[in-house]
N, C-alpha and C positions, 0 to 999 in steps of 0.2 A: 915743155910746159912748165917744168920746175924752174927752168931758166927765166921764163917770162915772169913767173910769180916772184922769183928772187929780185929781179930787176925792178918790179913794180910794187914791192912790199910796202913802200912808204907813199904810194900813190892811190891808196884806196879811197881817200876823200875826194881826189880829183876824178876818179873813175865813177864814183857815186854821183858827183855833180854832173859829169858828162852824160851819164845815163838818164838823169832827171831832165836835163835841158834838151837832149837830143831824142827825137822820136824816129827810129830808124824805119825805112821803108821795107817792110818784111817781104812784100810782094816782089820788089826789085831784087832782094837778096835771093829769093827762091829761083828767080829766073837765072841769075848768075850761077847758082848752084847746079841747076839742071844742065846748064851749058857745060860746066866743068866735069859733070858726071859722065859725059860722053867722051871725055878726053882719054888719052892713053898714058898719062903721066902719074896716075894716082899711086902706083906702086913704089914711087921714088920717095915717099913721104915718111916712111916708118922711122927712119933715124932722127927725123926732125921732131916727131910728135911724141914718141914714147919716152918716159922718164928713164934715167940711168939705171934704176933698180927695177926694170921691167920684168926681170926674172922672178921678183917677189910678189908680183900682182896676184898670181894664183894662190899664194900663201895668205895674202892679206884680204882676199875678197870676202872672207867670212867673219871679219871683225865688225861689230855693229856700230853704225852711225846713222842717225835719223836726220832727214832733212826734207821738209815738206814744200820747199819752194819749187814752183813749176818751171819747166824748161823755157817757156815763154812768159815773162812776167807781166803782170798787169801794171798800169801806171802807178798804182799805190806801192807795189813792191819794187818797181824800177828805181825809185829814188833811194832805196836802201841797198842797191845792188853793189856787191863787193866781190873781190877775188877770194877764192878759197884755196887753202893749201892742202897738199897731199900728206896725210898722216898715216904711217904704216900700222898704227895701233888702233885705227878706227875702220869700221865697216864702211864700204862704199865711198871712202874719201876721195879715191881717184875719180869716181863718177861725179861727186860733187864739185871737184876742181874743174873737171871738163865742162860741166854745165855752166859754171860761173864764167868760164872763158868764152863759151858760145854766146852767152847773154851779153857779155861786155867786149866782144871782139872789136867793135868800132872804137870803144874808148881805149882799149889796149893798143890798137894800131896808132891812134892819135898820140898816145903817151910815148910809145917807143920811137915814133918819128921825132917828137920834141927832144928825146934823149939821144938821137942820132944812133939808135940801135936797130938798123934796118934788118939785121939777121933774125930779129925776133918778130918780124911782121907776120901776122896770121893771114895767109892767102886764102882764096876761095877753096883751093884744093885742101889746104889744111883744115878748113872749116868742115868740109864734107867728111873727111876722115874722123874728125872729132865727133860729129853728129852720129856717124855710123858706130863708133865706139860707145857713145853714150846710149844709143838704142840697145846695143848688145848687153851692156852692164845693167841696164835698167831692168831686164828680165830677172837678173839675180837679186837685184834689190827688192823687187816685188815678192819673190819667194822668201827671202830672209825676213822681210817685214811680216809676212803671214805666219812664219814659224816663230816669230818673237812676240806674238800677241800674248797679252795677260788676261784677257777677258774670255777666251774660248780655249778648249783643248787644242793642243798643237802637235803632240807627238803622233797622233793618228794621221796627220797630213805629211809627215816627214817622208815616208816611202814614195808617195805619189809625186811630191815635189822633187825628190831625188831623181825619179824617172824622167820628169820633165826637164830638169837641168842637164841630165845626161844626154837626152835627145838633142838639146840645143848644142852641146859640145860636139856631138857626133855628126851633126848636120854639116855636110861639106859645101852646101850652097851658100856662099858668102860673097858679098859685094866688094870685099877688100882682102888683099893678101895679109894686111896687118891683123884683121879680125881672125883669119885662119891661124896666124902665128899665135895669137892670144889663146884661141881655143886649144891649140896643141899644148901649150904650156900649162893651161888650167886642167886639161884632161890627164896629164901625167901625174898630177897630185890629187885628182878628184876622189878616188877610192880611199885614199889616206885621209883626206880632209872631211869626207862625207861618206863614211862606210855604211853599208846596209846591215843593221844590227837586228838581232832577234827581237829586241824591244820594239823597234819600228814595225816589224812584221806583226807581232801580236797586237800592237795598238791599232794598226790598220785593219786587222781582222776583227777588232771589236767595234769598228765603225761600219754600219750597214752599207754606206755609200762606197766604201773601199774594200770590203771583204772579198770581192771577186777579182781583185787586181791580179794580172798575170804574174807580177813579181812575187806575190804571196805563194801562188802555186809552184812557181819555179823554185823558190827558196825551200819549200816543204819537200819537193822532189829531190833537191840536191842534198838535203839533210835527212832523207829517208824517214819522213814523218808525214803526218796529215794535219789538216786544220783542226780537227777535233782533238787529236792527241796533243797538239801544241797548246790548245786552250786548257786542257786538263793539267798538263805539266805546269803551266804558269799559275793555275789556280792553287795547286798544292804547294808551289814555291812561295807565293805571296800571301795566300789566305790561310792555308793549312787548317781549314775548318770543315769538318765533316758532320757538324751538328744538324745541318739542314738537308743532308744527303742520305737517302735511303739506299743501302747496299743490297737489299734483298732483291732477288730476281723478280721481274714483272712477268707473270705467266698465269694462265687460267687455272683455277683451282679445280682439278679433276682427280680422280683416283689414280695413284701412281705417279703423278707429275713430280712431286717432291723427291720421290725415290729415284725417278729417272734422272733428275737434275743432279742428285747426289752422286750417282754412280756413272755419270757421263763426263767426258773431258772436253767436249766441244760445245758446251752450252753457251748461249748468247745472253750474258747477264747485263741487263740494262738498269742503271740507277736513275734517280730523278735528275741528277745533274746531266746524265747522258741525253735525257729527253730535252732538257733546257738547251743544250748545245745544238741538237738536231733541229729543234724548233727555230732557234736563232739563225742557223745557217740557211734555212729555207725562207727567212723573212726578207721582205723587200721594203725599204723605207728610205726616203731622201730628206726627211725633215731634220730639224735641228738635233744634233747628237745628244745634247743634255736633255732635251725634251723627250727624245726617244727612250732613253734609259730610265728616266723618271717615270714614264708611263708603264714600264714593264718591270719595275722593281719587285712587285708582288708576284708576278707570273714567273720571273726568272731570278729568284733571290740570290742564288749562288753566283750566277753569271753577272748579276748586278754588282756584287761585291768586287769581283775581279775587274769589271769595267771602271769602278771608282778608283781602284788601286793603280791601274795602268794609265788611264787617261789623265790622271792628276799630274803625271810627270811632264815637265816642260821640255819641248824639243831642243831648246838652247838654254844657255846659262844667262841670257840677257835679263829675264825677270829678276833673277837672284842678284845680278850685278847692279841692277837699278835699285833694288831694296837696299843693298849695301850703301849706295850713294845717298839715298834718302836718310838712312840711319846716320851716316856720317855727317850730313848737313844738320841733322836734328841734334845729335849728341856732340855739341861743340864745347868750347872751353867755358862758355857761360852757362852751360846746362850739363855739366859733367857728372852731376849727382843724380841723374834720372835713373829711376829703378828699371831694370830690364823689362818688367811686365808693362810699365807705363810707356816705355819706348816702343814696345811691340804694338800697343794699342794706337799710338800716334801714327806709326807707319801703316797700320791697317786702315785707319781713318783716311790717311793721305791717299792710299790706293783705291779706296772705295767711297770717296767723299760724296759723289752724286747719290749713290745708293743709301748711305748712312743719313744724309740730309733729308732724303725723302721719306725715310722709314724710321727716323729717330724716335718717334712716339711709340713704336712697337718694341723698342729695346727695354730690357729690364736692368736698370742701373743698380 
């Protein structure tokens, strides 16, 4: 595929024109694809399809690159169709390149025929393999896009998406030996590239939709702890505030109770924070996470503080990198004297423009 792109890197205008003028018969294409899917020669295509740095694909799958163009373009997008290149420093760039070649395979074949480069011709078998590879990588793009969101908490979703991606890689039912080879290479580095951290566990535990995940119970068992103990540990680590927690034992006031507690070693001392945790672990709610905690901030004040601290952590560095890009575009050589506070406000307005424009009258300038 990289050879095709290199050969046609100066032909993008021709390919765009071809895609605009030619309306391919997609039904006919599908018939040919179904015919070739029943053949026995698909396993011979790996060497022709995968790039020379195929070993690096598993390493590069987690570098962010956003592209919203559909696999089957509308007539409006077809006239702007171009070939995309594979960039090792961008997420999903291999997927984007494959999709662009699937969309433009007719134009590619027409161009390589004019150039007398028949070895670069994309056959129906090649197209099948490229589509299978595109479908496989699309599942990872969906997960990464969800974990790179800036408008909702993301760290709470990391553990469940990790389980989902791991199950995809462990699934041996594949239509292509090339996909199996790709799964094997990605699996070998999966734990290194996407480790299951304690932060992911506590964040999932603070989301009522995910707090009963098997991965949380398994992690607690492996680390000889419990969900309640983990929550208390993180509260004292991040909040370190006992002002709203009563440490006095909760017990009926009867004669001798206080003395019995004083001279006993196996008393069960319950604090207000313990009650918050017990109440939360029994809660069942599937509504919006931010709405859930906002409604319970008065009932569970200590747990609410912990949720704010943990769920504010982004699952990836993408939002931070985007902010750096915005700041770099704003603080250019013609605006080099911007005060840091003003730059911060400009970046804030950029990221929250819709909200600010609708509520600007409520702000105190």
